[in-house]
N, C-alpha and C positions, 0 to 999 in steps of 0.2 A: 651127288651136285652138293657144293657148301658156299650157298649164296650170302654174300654180305653187301650191306647197302650201308655207303659211309654219306650221311649228309646231315645239315643242321635238322634242329626242331621243326622249326616255322616251312620248310623245303615243301612247296607243294608238290612238285615233280616228284620227289621222295614218297610223299604219300599216296601217290597214283601207283609206284612202284611196288610200295608193298600191300597196295589194296593187287595189283595185278599177281603177285607170289601168293596171296591169301588164298584167291579165288580158286587157284590152282592147286592148291594143298602143297607148295613147295615150300621147305623148311628154311628160313633166312634168319642172318643174325642183324640186327641195325646197330652201327655204331654213331653217336653222336660225334661229329668231325670236329665241331668248336669247343667241344668238352675235351675229347680225347685225342683227337688228331689220328694219325697218319703214322706208322714208323717206316723208318726209311728205305727198309725192303719192299714193304707195300707200294709206296710210292713207286719205287724205281719198276716193279713190275705192272702199276696200273700208266706208267708213261710209255713203256715198250708195247703195253698190250695197245694204248689208242692212238699212238701216233708221236711223243713226246709230250715235252711239257706246256708248251703251246696248247694243246689240246685241251687242255685240263683247266685251263684260266679263262675266266667268264668275263668278257668286256665291258658288259653291265653290271660288277660287282658294286656294292656299297664302299668298299674301301678303295676308290681308285687312286692313291696316294701309293699307297703299297702297290698298286697293279704297275703304276709307271716305272716305280725303282725295280721291280722283278725285272720289267720289259730291257731297263737300260744295265742290269747287271751282267758278267760273265755269266756262262752257264752252269759252272759249279756253282757260283755264286746265287744263280735264279734259282736252282734246285733247293738248297740252304735256305733260304729266305720264302720261297713257298712253303717247304715245310712248315715253317714257323709259324706262319699264316695261309693255313687252311679257308679263311673266310674268302680268298680269290678264286676259289674252284669253281667250277660248274656242278651242279648237284642236281641229282644222286649220282655219286661215283658207285656204279654195282660191278662187284666182282665173283667169278665164278673159278676159281683155281689159277690159272693165268690168262684166262680170258677175263675181259672188262668192256664197259661200257661209260661212257659219260651223258649224264642227261636221261629223258624219257624215252627208251629203245626198245619196245615191245618186238620189234621185229626181228631182234637179234636174240633175246633171252628166248624167244621160240624154238631157234635152234640149239639151245641148251638143256631143253626138255626132255 
């Protein structure tokens, strides 16, 4: 198992996800998405796993202007703009190889163990 947790430092659900994996002694790698971002390949893999870019976007994010812009662009431009602005994603994004979840999903993580 190769768990990666993409989230901001202040994300409460990311802290809960970290605690979930720590309690079960499952090693994970935490990546500050606002500082490091995601690579193009990582974002594509996560989009495929969760059902598209719309599943990643957070309707309650603080940057509503960027979110509105992303929603009105063409699909290729949406992907590029989302890649440049990770603050519009729901967090945490948890990856395990090709599988991924968005948000706090301990029921799905149990199946990974």
